[in-house]
LUMRO-705674 format. One record per residue (C-alpha): residue number from 1; x, y, z. Coordinates in steps of 0.2 Angstrom, whole numbers, plus 2048, in hexadecimal, padded with zeros to 3 digits. Example, Ala and Ser with C-alpha at 12.3 -4.5 7.8 and 13.67 -1.06 7.14 Angstrom:
{1,{83E,7EA,827}} {2,{844,7FB,824}} 
END
This chain:
{1,{896,6F4,76D}} {2,{885,6F9,773}} {3,{879,702,769}} {4,{878,715,76B}} {5,{867,718,772}} {6,{866,729,77A}} {7,{870,738,77E}} {8,{883,738,783}} {9,{88B,739,791}} {10,{89D,73D,795}} {11,{8A9,731,79F}} {12,{8B7,738,7A8}} {13,{8C3,729,7B1}} {14,{8C7,72A,7C1}} {15,{8B4,72E,7C7}} {16,{8B2,71F,7D2}} {17,{89E,721,7D4}} {18,{89D,724,7C0}} {19,{8A7,714,7BE}} {20,{89D,70A,7CA}} {21,{88C,710,7C2}} {22,{893,70C,7AF}} {23,{897,6FB,7B5}} {24,{887,6F7,7BD}} {25,{87E,6FD,7AE}} {26,{889,6F3,7A2}} {27,{88F,703,799}} {28,{89D,704,78E}} {29,{8AA,713,78C}} {30,{8B2,716,77B}} {31,{8BD,724,77A}} {32,{8B6,734,784}} {33,{8A3,72F,780}} {34,{898,723,782}} {35,{886,71E,784}} {36,{87D,71A,794}} {37,{875,70A,791}} {38,{871,6FA,79C}} {39,{870,6E8,797}} {40,{85F,6E1,79B}} {41,{85E,6CD,79D}} {42,{858,6C3,78E}} {43,{847,6C0,794}} {44,{842,6D2,794}} {45,{84C,6D9,785}} {46,{83D,6D9,77B}} {47,{832,6E4,787}} {48,{82F,6F7,784}} {49,{831,702,793}} {50,{820,706,79C}} {51,{81E,715,7AA}} {52,{81A,711,7BA}} {53,{81B,723,7C0}} {54,{819,732,7B2}} {55,{81D,744,7B5}} {56,{80F,74F,7B9}} {57,{80B,761,7B7}} {58,{811,76C,7C5}} {59,{810,77F,7CC}} {60,{820,788,7D2}} {61,{81C,792,7E1}} {62,{828,7A2,7E4}} {63,{838,79C,7E2}} {64,{836,788,7E6}} {65,{83C,77C,7DA}} {66,{832,76D,7D4}} {67,{836,75B,7D4}} {68,{831,751,7C3}} {69,{832,73F,7C5}} {70,{832,730,7B7}} {71,{831,71E,7BD}} {72,{833,711,7AF}} {73,{835,6FD,7AD}} {74,{83E,6F5,7A3}} {75,{84A,703,7A0}} {76,{85C,704,79C}} {77,{85C,718,79C}} {78,{850,726,7A0}} {79,{852,739,79C}} {80,{848,748,79D}} {81,{845,754,78E}} {82,{83F,766,791}} {83,{837,770,784}} {84,{83F,766,777}} {85,{851,765,77F}} {86,{858,758,788}} {87,{85D,75A,79B}} {88,{86F,759,79F}} {89,{873,748,7A7}} {90,{87A,750,7B7}} {91,{869,758,7BA}} {92,{862,746,7BC}} {93,{861,73C,7CB}} {94,{860,72B,7C7}} {95,{859,71B,7D2}} {96,{85A,708,7CD}} {97,{84F,6FC,7D6}} {98,{848,6EA,7D1}} {99,{836,6E8,7D1}} {100,{834,6D8,7DD}} {101,{824,6D2,7D5}} {102,{829,6D2,7C3}} {103,{83D,6D2,7C7}} {104,{83E,6DE,7B9}} {105,{84B,6EE,7BC}} {106,{842,6FE,7BF}} {107,{84A,70F,7BB}} {108,{843,71E,7C5}} {109,{84B,730,7BF}} {110,{848,741,7C8}} {111,{84C,754,7C3}} {112,{849,765,7C9}} {113,{842,775,7C0}} {114,{845,786,7C6}} {115,{83B,796,7C4}} {116,{84B,79D,7BB}} {117,{848,78E,7AD}} {118,{836,791,7AB}} {119,{837,7A5,7AB}} {120,{845,7A3,79D}} {121,{837,79E,790}} {122,{829,7A7,79A}} {123,{81C,7AE,78C}} {124,{823,7A3,77E}} {125,{81C,793,782}} {126,{817,78A,791}} {127,{825,77F,79A}} {128,{823,76D,798}} {129,{82D,75E,79B}} {130,{82C,74B,797}} {131,{837,73C,79A}} {132,{83C,730,78D}} {133,{840,71D,792}} {134,{84C,710,788}} {135,{84D,6FD,788}} {136,{855,6F3,77B}} {137,{844,6F2,772}} {138,{840,703,76F}} {139,{83C,713,778}} {140,{82C,71B,781}} {141,{827,72D,784}} {142,{81E,733,795}} {143,{810,73F,794}} {144,{815,751,796}} {145,{815,75A,7A5}} {146,{814,76C,7A6}} {147,{81B,779,7B2}} {148,{814,789,7B5}} {149,{817,797,7C2}} {150,{809,79A,7CE}} {151,{804,7AA,7D2}} {152,{7F5,7B2,7D9}} {153,{7F2,7C5,7D6}} {154,{7EB,7D2,7E4}} {155,{7DD,7DB,7DC}} {156,{7CD,7D2,7D9}} {157,{7C6,7D5,7C8}} {158,{7B5,7D7,7D0}} {159,{7B0,7DA,7E1}} {160,{7A0,7D8,7EA}} {161,{795,7E8,7ED}} {162,{78C,7ED,7FB}} {163,{779,7EB,7FA}} {164,{769,7EF,802}} {165,{75B,7E0,7FF}} {166,{748,7DF,805}} {167,{745,7CF,811}} {168,{743,7BF,806}} {169,{74A,7C6,7F7}} {170,{759,7BE,7ED}} {171,{76A,7C5,7EF}} {172,{779,7C4,7E4}} {173,{789,7C8,7E7}} {174,{796,7C8,7DA}} {175,{7AA,7C2,7DB}} {176,{7B6,7C0,7CD}} {177,{7C6,7BA,7D6}} {178,{7D7,7C1,7D0}} {179,{7E1,7B9,7C2}} {180,{7EB,7AA,7C9}} {181,{7F5,79B,7C4}} {182,{7EE,78E,7C9}} {183,{7DD,796,7C8}} {184,{7D7,79B,7D9}} {185,{7C9,794,7E4}} {186,{7BB,79F,7EB}} {187,{7B3,79D,7FB}} {188,{7A7,7AB,803}} {189,{7A7,7B2,815}} {190,{79A,7BA,81F}} {191,{7A1,7C5,82D}} {192,{7B1,7BA,82D}} {193,{7A8,7A9,82D}} {194,{7A9,7A0,81F}} {195,{798,79A,815}} {196,{794,788,812}} {197,{785,786,806}} {198,{786,774,80B}} {199,{781,779,81E}} {200,{776,787,818}} {201,{76D,784,807}} {202,{766,797,807}} {203,{779,79A,800}} {204,{77D,795,7EF}} {205,{78F,799,7E7}} {206,{78E,798,7D3}} {207,{79A,791,7C7}} {208,{7A2,7A2,7C4}} {209,{7A5,7A5,7D7}} {210,{796,7B1,7DA}} {211,{78B,7AE,7EB}} {212,{77A,7AE,7E9}} {213,{76D,7AF,7F9}} {214,{75F,7A8,7F4}} {215,{751,7B0,801}} {216,{758,7BD,80A}} {217,{756,7BA,81E}} {218,{75A,7C8,82B}} {219,{768,7BC,832}} {220,{770,7BE,820}} {221,{775,7D1,824}} {222,{789,7D3,825}} {223,{798,7D5,81C}} {224,{79C,7CA,80F}} {225,{7AD,7C6,808}} {226,{7B3,7BD,7F8}} {227,{7C4,7B3,7FC}} {228,{7CD,7AC,7EF}} {229,{7DD,7A0,7F1}} {230,{7E8,795,7E8}} {231,{7F9,78C,7EC}} {232,{801,79E,7EC}} {233,{7F8,7AA,7F7}} {234,{7E6,7AE,7FE}} {235,{7DD,7BF,7FA}} {236,{7CF,7C6,801}} {237,{7C3,7D2,7F8}} {238,{7BC,7E2,801}} {239,{7AD,7DF,80B}} {240,{79C,7E2,806}} {241,{78F,7E6,812}} {242,{77D,7DE,80D}} {243,{76F,7E4,817}} {244,{75E,7DC,818}} {245,{751,7E7,81C}} {246,{73E,7E4,821}} {247,{730,7F0,81A}} {248,{722,7F2,826}} {249,{710,7EA,824}} {250,{6FF,7EE,82C}} {251,{6F6,7E3,836}} {252,{6E2,7DF,832}} {253,{6D7,7ED,839}} {254,{6D0,7EC,84A}} {255,{6BD,7EB,84C}} {256,{6B3,7FB,84B}} {257,{6AF,803,85C}} {258,{69F,806,865}} {259,{699,818,861}} {260,{69F,825,86D}} {261,{697,833,875}} {262,{69D,83E,865}} {263,{694,833,85B}} {264,{6A3,82B,852}} {265,{6AA,81A,853}} {266,{6BE,815,84D}} {267,{6C8,807,84A}} {268,{6DC,804,849}} {269,{6EA,7FA,842}} {270,{6FD,7F8,845}} {271,{70B,7F6,83B}} {272,{712,7E5,841}} {273,{710,7D8,834}} {274,{71E,7DB,832}} {275,{725,7E8,83C}} {276,{731,7F5,833}} {277,{744,7F0,836}} {278,{756,7F2,831}} {279,{752,803,827}} {280,{741,7FC,81F}} {281,{734,808,81B}} {282,{726,80B,827}} {283,{713,806,823}} {284,{70C,813,816}} {285,{6F9,819,81C}} {286,{6ED,81C,82B}} {287,{6EE,813,83A}} {288,{6DE,818,841}} {289,{6CD,81B,838}} {290,{6BD,824,83E}} {291,{6AB,823,838}} {292,{69C,82D,83E}} {293,{68E,822,845}} {294,{67C,824,83E}} {295,{670,82D,849}} {296,{668,81E,850}} {297,{67A,817,857}} {298,{67E,829,860}} {299,{67C,827,871}} {300,{66F,833,879}} {301,{675,83E,889}} {302,{66D,84C,891}} {303,{67A,859,899}} {304,{677,85A,8AE}} {305,{681,864,8BC}} {306,{68E,856,8BC}} {307,{692,85B,8AA}} {308,{695,86D,8AE}} {309,{6A0,86A,8BE}} {310,{6AA,85E,8B1}} {311,{6AE,86E,8A5}} {312,{6B1,878,8B3}} {313,{6BF,86E,8BB}} {314,{6C7,86B,8A9}} {315,{6C9,87E,8A6}} {316,{6D0,881,8B8}} {317,{6DE,872,8B4}} {318,{6E2,87B,8A3}} {319,{6E5,88B,8AC}} {320,{6F1,885,8B9}} {321,{6FB,87D,8AB}} {322,{6FE,88C,8A2}} {323,{703,894,8B2}} {324,{70F,887,8B6}} {325,{717,888,8A4}} {326,{719,89B,8A4}} {327,{722,89A,8B4}} {328,{72F,88D,8AC}} {329,{733,896,89F}} {330,{737,8A5,8A7}} {331,{742,89C,8B2}} {332,{74C,894,8A5}} {333,{74D,8A4,89B}} {334,{756,8AC,8AB}} {335,{761,89C,8AC}} {336,{766,89D,899}} {337,{76A,8B0,89B}} {338,{777,8AB,8A8}} {339,{780,89C,89E}} {340,{783,8A8,88F}} {341,{78E,8B3,898}} {342,{799,8A4,89D}} {343,{79B,89E,88B}} {344,{7AD,89D,887}} {345,{7B4,8A2,876}} {346,{7B7,892,86D}} {347,{7C0,899,85D}} {348,{7D0,893,865}} {349,{7CC,882,85E}} {350,{7CD,887,84E}} {351,{7DE,890,84D}} {352,{7E6,87E,854}} {353,{7F7,87F,85C}} {354,{7FB,892,85A}} {355,{7FF,898,86C}} {356,{80B,8A3,863}} {357,{7FF,8A9,858}} {358,{7FD,8A4,846}} {359,{7F3,8AB,839}} {360,{7F1,89E,82B}} {361,{7F5,8A4,81A}} {362,{7E7,8A7,80D}} {363,{7E5,89A,800}} {364,{7E4,89D,7EE}} {365,{7D3,894,7EB}} {366,{7C3,89E,7EB}} {367,{7BA,893,7F5}} {368,{7C0,88A,805}} {369,{7B9,87A,80E}} {370,{7B8,883,81E}} {371,{7AE,88B,82D}} {372,{7AF,89B,834}} {373,{7BD,89C,843}} {374,{7C5,8AB,84A}} {375,{7D4,8AD,83E}} {376,{7D8,8BF,844}} {377,{7E6,8B9,84F}} {378,{7F6,8C3,84B}} {379,{809,8BC,84D}} {380,{812,8BF,85E}} {381,{822,8B9,866}} {382,{821,8AB,872}} {383,{82E,8AD,880}} {384,{837,89E,889}} {385,{836,88B,886}} {386,{828,882,87C}} {387,{826,875,889}} {388,{824,874,89C}} {389,{832,875,8A7}} {390,{83A,864,8AD}} {391,{849,85E,8B3}} {392,{855,857,8A7}} {393,{863,84A,8A9}} {394,{870,842,8A0}} {395,{867,831,89C}} {396,{85A,830,88F}} {397,{848,82C,896}} {398,{83A,826,88C}} {399,{82D,830,897}} {400,{81D,838,892}} {401,{826,84A,894}} {402,{830,852,888}} {403,{83B,847,880}} {404,{84C,852,87D}} {405,{854,85F,887}} {406,{84C,871,888}} {407,{84D,87D,87B}} {408,{859,88B,87F}} {409,{850,898,888}} {410,{84D,8A8,87D}} {411,{83F,8AE,871}} {412,{838,8A1,864}} {413,{82D,8A8,856}} {414,{821,89E,84E}} {415,{81A,8A4,83C}} {416,{80B,89B,834}} {417,{811,88B,83E}} {418,{823,88D,839}} {419,{830,88B,847}} {420,{83F,895,842}} {421,{84F,88F,84C}} {422,{860,88A,849}} {423,{860,877,841}} {424,{871,874,846}} {425,{86F,878,857}} {426,{860,86A,856}} {427,{86A,85E,84F}} {428,{879,860,85C}} {429,{86D,860,86A}} {430,{865,851,862}} {431,{874,846,860}} {432,{87A,84A,873}} {433,{86E,83E,878}} {434,{873,82C,87A}} {435,{869,824,86E}} {436,{86A,830,860}} {437,{87D,832,860}} {438,{87D,828,84E}} {439,{871,833,846}} {440,{879,83D,838}} {441,{87D,84F,83B}} {442,{876,854,829}} {443,{86B,864,82C}} {444,{866,864,81A}} {445,{85E,854,81B}} {446,{857,856,82C}} {447,{846,85E,833}} {448,{840,861,843}} {449,{832,869,84D}} {450,{827,869,85D}} {451,{815,864,85D}} {452,{805,861,868}} {453,{7F5,859,865}} {454,{7F1,862,858}} {455,{7FF,85A,84B}} {456,{808,860,83E}} {457,{815,85C,830}} {458,{828,85A,82D}} {459,{830,85A,81C}} {460,{841,859,815}} {461,{841,864,806}} {462,{844,85B,7F4}} {463,{846,84B,7FB}} {464,{833,844,7FB}} {465,{834,83F,80C}} {466,{826,847,819}} {467,{820,843,82B}} {468,{80C,847,82C}} {469,{808,848,83F}} {470,{7F4,847,83F}} {471,{7EB,850,84C}} {472,{7E8,846,85C}} {473,{7F7,83B,857}} {474,{800,843,867}} {475,{7F6,841,878}} {476,{7EF,851,87E}} {477,{7FB,858,88A}} {478,{80A,853,882}} {479,{816,85D,877}} {480,{824,854,86D}} {481,{833,859,865}} {482,{833,84E,854}} {483,{841,84D,847}} {484,{842,846,836}} {485,{851,841,82C}} {486,{859,836,81F}} {487,{866,82A,823}} {488,{875,826,817}} {489,{874,814,80F}} {490,{888,811,812}} {491,{885,816,825}} {492,{877,80A,828}} {493,{879,7FA,81D}} {494,{869,7F0,81E}} {495,{86C,7DD,81D}} {496,{866,7D8,80C}} {497,{865,7C6,806}} {498,{863,7BE,7F5}} {499,{858,7C8,7EB}} {500,{854,7D6,7F7}} {501,{858,7E8,7F2}} {502,{856,7F8,7FB}} {503,{845,802,7F3}} {504,{845,811,7FD}} {505,{850,81D,807}} {506,{855,819,819}} {507,{84A,826,823}} {508,{84A,82A,836}} {509,{83C,832,840}} {510,{83C,833,853}} {511,{83F,834,860}} {512,{83C,821,861}} {513,{830,81B,871}} {514,{824,82A,870}} {515,{812,825,874}} {516,{806,829,864}} {517,{7F4,827,866}} {518,{7F1,825,852}} {519,{7FE,821,844}} {520,{809,82E,83D}} {521,{80C,82D,82A}} {522,{81C,82D,822}} {523,{81D,831,80F}} {524,{82D,82C,806}} {525,{832,828,7F4}} {526,{837,815,7ED}} {527,{83E,80F,7DE}} {528,{835,800,7DA}} {529,{82B,7FC,7CA}} {530,{81A,7FB,7D7}} {531,{815,7EC,7D1}} {532,{812,7E0,7E1}} {533,{810,7D1,7D6}} {534,{823,7D3,7D3}} {535,{828,7D6,7E5}} {536,{828,7D2,7F6}} {537,{829,7E3,7FF}} {538,{82E,7E4,812}} {539,{82F,7F2,81D}} {540,{83E,7F1,827}} {541,{841,7FB,837}} {542,{850,7FC,843}} {543,{84D,7F7,856}} {544,{857,7FE,865}} {545,{866,7F2,862}} {546,{868,7F7,852}} {547,{862,7E7,848}} {548,{856,7E8,839}} {549,{845,7E1,83A}} {550,{836,7DC,82F}} {551,{828,7E4,836}} {552,{81D,7E4,826}} {553,{81A,7D9,816}} {554,{810,7E3,80A}} {555,{800,7DA,805}} {556,{800,7D0,816}} {557,{7FB,7DE,820}} {558,{7F0,7DB,830}} {559,{7E5,7E7,838}} {560,{7EC,7E5,849}} {561,{7FE,7EA,841}} {562,{804,7FA,847}} {563,{80C,7FD,835}} {564,{802,800,824}} {565,{809,804,813}} {566,{802,80A,804}} {567,{80D,80A,7F4}} {568,{80B,816,7E7}} {569,{813,816,7D6}} {570,{821,820,7DC}} {571,{81F,823,7EF}} {572,{818,81A,7FD}} {573,{80E,81F,80E}} {574,{812,816,81E}} {575,{806,817,82C}} {576,{810,815,83C}} {577,{80B,814,84E}} {578,{81E,814,853}} {579,{82C,820,84E}} {580,{83D,818,848}} {581,{848,815,83B}} {582,{83E,80F,82A}} {583,{844,807,819}} {584,{83A,7FE,80C}} {585,{843,7ED,805}} {586,{83E,7E4,7F6}} {587,{841,7D2,7F2}} {588,{83D,7CF,7E0}} {589,{833,7BF,7DC}} {590,{837,7BC,7CA}} {591,{843,7C4,7BD}} {592,{835,7D1,7B8}} {593,{839,7DA,7C7}} {594,{83F,7EB,7C3}} {595,{846,7FB,7CE}} {596,{844,80C,7C7}} {597,{856,814,7C4}} {598,{859,826,7C2}} {599,{866,82A,7B3}} {600,{86C,83C,7B4}} {601,{87C,842,7AA}} {602,{888,850,7AF}} {603,{897,858,7A6}} {604,{8A3,864,7AD}} {605,{89D,876,7AC}} {606,{8AC,87E,7A6}} {607,{8B9,877,79A}} {608,{8C9,87F,795}} {609,{8D2,86E,790}} {610,{8D1,862,782}} {611,{8C9,854,790}} {612,{8B7,855,793}} {613,{8AD,849,79F}} {614,{89D,844,79F}} {615,{894,83B,7AF}} {616,{887,82F,7AE}} {617,{87F,82C,7BF}} {618,{874,81D,7C2}} {619,{86B,81F,7D0}} {620,{85A,819,7DA}} {621,{84C,823,7D3}} {622,{848,82C,7E3}} {623,{849,83E,7E7}} {624,{856,83C,7F7}} {625,{864,834,7EC}} {626,{860,841,7DE}} {627,{861,84F,7EA}} {628,{872,849,7F1}} {629,{87A,847,7E0}} {630,{875,857,7DA}} {631,{87D,85E,7EA}} {632,{88C,855,7E6}} {633,{88D,85B,7D4}} {634,{88B,86D,7DB}} {635,{899,86C,7E3}} {636,{8A4,864,7D5}} {637,{89F,872,7CA}} {638,{894,866,7BF}} {639,{887,86C,7B4}} {640,{876,861,7AF}} {641,{877,85E,79B}} {642,{866,854,79A}} {643,{857,850,7A3}} {644,{857,842,7AF}} {645,{850,832,7A8}} {646,{848,821,7AF}} {647,{84D,810,7AB}} {648,{847,800,7B0}} {649,{855,7F4,7B7}} {650,{84E,7E2,7B8}} {651,{854,7D5,7C5}} {652,{85C,7CB,7B6}} {653,{86E,7CA,7BE}} {654,{875,7D3,7AF}} {655,{87F,7E3,7B0}} {656,{87B,7F4,7A9}} {657,{885,7FB,79A}} {658,{889,80C,795}} {659,{891,812,785}} {660,{892,822,77B}} {661,{890,821,768}} {662,{88F,82D,758}} {663,{89B,83B,75D}} {664,{8A1,845,74E}} {665,{8B3,83C,74A}} {666,{8B9,84C,744}} {667,{8B8,855,754}} {668,{8B6,848,762}} {669,{8BD,837,767}} {670,{8BB,82D,777}} {671,{8CA,829,783}} {672,{8C3,818,787}} {673,{8CB,809,783}} {674,{8BA,7FE,783}} {675,{8AC,801,77B}} {676,{89F,801,789}} {677,{8A0,803,79C}} {678,{898,7F8,7A8}} {679,{88F,7F9,7BA}} {680,{890,7E8,7C2}} {681,{87C,7E3,7C7}} {682,{87E,7E0,7D8}} {683,{886,7F1,7DB}} {684,{875,7F9,7D4}} {685,{869,7EC,7DC}} {686,{86E,7EC,7ED}} {687,{86D,801,7EE}} {688,{87B,802,7FA}} {689,{886,80D,7EF}} {690,{87D,81F,7ED}} {691,{888,825,7DF}} {692,{88A,819,7D1}} {693,{892,821,7C3}} {694,{89B,81F,7B2}} {695,{8A6,82E,7AB}} {696,{8A8,82E,799}} {697,{8BA,837,795}} {698,{8B9,83F,783}} {699,{8C6,849,77C}} {700,{8C3,857,76E}} {701,{8D0,859,761}} {702,{8CF,86D,762}} {703,{8CD,87A,770}} {704,{8C0,883,764}} {705,{8B5,874,763}} {706,{8A5,878,76E}} {707,{897,86D,768}} {708,{895,85B,76D}} {709,{888,850,765}} {710,{888,83D,76A}} {711,{87C,82F,76F}} {712,{87C,827,780}} {713,{877,816,782}} {714,{872,80E,792}} {715,{86B,7FC,793}} {716,{86B,7EC,79E}} {717,{874,7DE,795}} {718,{867,7D3,78E}} {719,{859,7DF,791}} {720,{852,7F0,78E}} {721,{85C,800,78D}} {722,{85A,813,788}} {723,{863,81E,77C}} {724,{864,831,77F}} {725,{869,83D,772}} {726,{875,84B,778}} {727,{878,85B,772}} {728,{880,86A,77A}} {729,{88D,878,77B}} {730,{89A,873,786}} {731,{89F,885,78B}} {732,{88D,88B,78E}} {733,{887,888,7A0}} {734,{875,888,79B}} {735,{86E,87D,7AA}} {736,{873,882,7BB}} {737,{873,872,7C7}} {738,{86A,87A,7D6}} {739,{85E,887,7CE}} {740,{851,87B,7C7}} {741,{852,86C,7D3}} {742,{858,871,7E3}} {743,{84D,87E,7E6}} {744,{83D,875,7E0}} {745,{836,874,7F2}} {746,{837,884,7FB}} {747,{829,87F,809}} {748,{82C,880,81B}} {749,{835,86F,823}} {750,{82A,871,832}} {751,{817,875,833}} {752,{80E,875,844}} {753,{7FB,875,846}} {754,{7EF,87A,83A}} {755,{7FA,881,82D}} {756,{801,86F,82B}} {757,{7EF,869,824}} {758,{7E4,86E,817}} {759,{7D4,869,822}} {760,{7D0,875,831}} {761,{7D1,86C,841}} {762,{7BE,86F,845}} {763,{7B8,86A,834}} {764,{7C2,85A,835}} {765,{7BA,856,846}} {766,{7A8,85A,83D}} {767,{7AD,84D,82F}} {768,{7B2,840,839}} {769,{7A4,841,845}} {770,{797,840,837}} {771,{7A0,833,82B}} {772,{7A7,827,839}} {773,{796,81F,83E}} {774,{78F,812,831}} {775,{780,817,826}} {776,{775,80A,81D}} {777,{776,814,80C}} {778,{788,814,80D}} {779,{78B,826,80F}} {780,{798,825,81B}} {781,{7AB,823,81C}} {782,{7AB,816,80F}} {783,{7A4,821,803}} {784,{7B0,82E,806}} {785,{7BE,821,803}} {786,{7B6,81C,7F2}} {787,{7B5,82F,7EC}} {788,{7C7,831,7F2}} {789,{7CD,822,7E9}} {790,{7D3,81B,7F8}} {791,{7C8,80C,7F9}} {792,{7D6,7FF,7F7}} {793,{7DB,802,809}} {794,{7C8,800,80F}} {795,{7CE,7F0,81B}} {796,{7DA,7FC,823}} {797,{7CF,80C,825}} {798,{7C1,7FF,82D}} {799,{7CE,7FA,83B}} {800,{7D1,80C,842}} {801,{7C4,812,84F}} {802,{7C2,822,844}} {803,{7C2,81C,832}} {804,{7C0,82E,82B}} {805,{7CE,834,834}} {806,{7DA,828,82D}} {807,{7D4,82C,81B}} {808,{7D6,83E,81E}} {809,{7E7,83C,825}} {810,{7EC,832,815}} {811,{7E2,840,80B}} {812,{7EE,84C,813}} {813,{7FE,842,810}} {814,{7FA,842,7FE}} {815,{7F5,852,7FA}} {816,{7FE,85E,803}} {817,{804,868,7F6}} {818,{7F8,863,7E9}} {819,{7E7,860,7F2}} {820,{7D7,86A,7EF}} {821,{7CC,86D,7FC}} {822,{7BF,872,7F2}} {823,{7C0,860,7EA}} {824,{7BB,859,7FC}} {825,{7AF,865,7FF}} {826,{7A6,85F,7EF}} {827,{7A9,84C,7F5}} {828,{79F,84F,804}} {829,{792,858,7FC}} {830,{790,84A,7F0}} {831,{78F,83D,800}} {832,{781,849,806}} {833,{789,84C,817}} {834,{77F,85D,819}} {835,{77E,85A,82D}} {836,{791,85B,82D}} {837,{78F,86F,82C}} {838,{79D,870,81D}} {839,{79A,87E,812}} {840,{7A3,888,807}} {841,{7A9,89B,809}} {842,{7B1,8A8,800}} {843,{7C2,8AF,803}} {844,{7B9,8BF,809}} {845,{7AF,8B6,816}} {846,{7BF,8B0,81D}} 
END
């Protein structure tokens, strides 16, 4: 019987391929287990195996497995061992050949290592594998191969900063690339061109990735970017502007001039060595010197008749010029007096879209960032339609005119920018159009308004969803009727594959196809853990045929893209140059990715029987889903028995378990047969089922029992969880469902014109004109972005025709309810833009 040299393999009779291989290798089967051995020729029986190919270190990129290969001769068998454990035989791919030069048998074995295998021991130790080869003489072990998960984080630990340097001085730009495995390689770019120190010795890149310009030249002025890359990704830092300036220098003094008639002589010099450039200082000092001559050097002259004639002529010319100047001044003043009578009152620009007379409400702050517009208009009533007359047909047409049927004739009153009309009447008109017949007729989750070039805002209360239409987004001369609504997920099923999950509500804004001059900003909640290292987040948009398309991958946006998304901890702001139906979909990159779940507990408001039900909802942590559950429970007559809690639900394929413990056995018992309830992983992860919940049916032993105390435990199998202590009286309705949560947002759903913005229209224009132009000392839109903590979007702002407008749009979207306009005034004062004519006035001055 052959000697047992390695791991056991199981032999099953009837498997032809296995029997053939065993016959070739000289293996025998005894009972149900055997040793996989091979018989070597006698000439090679005393040789130890040596490795022709050993496994090397590998990196797992995203979810692609890696292959390890081991080749040895002469060997009877080879097996891999990973982290001290033998790899199963079925996972080995074996090839046997013969070396033609030595006639020795050669055995090659390969295995695959997946990301999931490596992540199982992540944080405990590095994952390693080695192969062990056997011969009849002994064994040999290969070197260890370490398998690591490759990644490259997004944020640079240190980015280059803008500098202003004098000519011929040394410049140092620092860069500390993001953490990554394998470590990132760094290159530098100037104006998007790669810097090669080999071809230009004036540049030098240090071992710690800093860039040194040994001797600054005028040609070195530009935008410098640090680029980090490895096998996973490529990251670019924010650009740093390097400005090389030249201070002026004096030339040599000229020779003294001959002594003149006034008995003086002079000499001069010029600021040309070098001339000042790119913001450098001018020369300091005099460029002309004079000196009195000595009496011997003064020319001796005698006044004659010709000198008298010269003086008389000069006086006559002076008188003529004086008369001419007086005539010009009189003509100019007369014309100016005529023009003053024709100057129109420009205060209408400060009131924005207020043809129906809007008087903005008085803010609570004692000081406002404003100028002094005419705010004395009063509320009036506008008769008729809000758009110009036009013929309508049954066919939906994407024209530059109004996009929906005209509003019915009658009176429409606009108070403080709020349009009062019947929402159901608007939804019915909207759904009559051929393209909008699939829109939900949910008036509670729909907002609409009519807007012109002054813009406005649509909000769906208590959902965290809003649409900001910035000034000038709608072309001048156009009036659009725009809607905003939440689609039900069960009505629009997104095609999710693999590890993808829905992270946001499905939001529709339209009509699609309208012409926009600037991006609008759609704000909505998301339920990811906001760690982009764990996710590949995509923005999906539904096209006209109803198919869903990927229009944006976060982290890889291009300046030319019509979409840009800013992801905050719980919300996101989407810049979009088109209207349509949008949703955020995330694909987890590893099992560390987590969704935020909101756990909400309800019970029966009134209980007259022995049975008592507790309902635990597990929903995505977004306000729109919470609002729907609250409305549904209000209809069921339920009551909220505890504050909502947040639980991180990881992509580990494990179900969510819920159980109730520590009930007083003398008064209560559970009617559940099992000790816990489970919600399947995929029901939660795909996000298509909105109202996932478990119901715990309890029974009190007496109708007089009213107090209930217990522990509710919610956890993910083999993961983290939470435990909630419940202690309440089942007969007291202490918390009304809609009183605290459904009435939180009492703001108007539609605001048009200046009432939709904190920054007045004219002040906004002055800020943009003051900060859009680049400033050598950095006191421009870039400093505004830094002061408002929006510098991570600098490349997006720079791609816009007016970067300042994009910054102010995002500030308005983020701070509509909480923004302090005095803080913005302080930022402008800190930048030092007094020429922007921005100042503070008191409430009395307004």
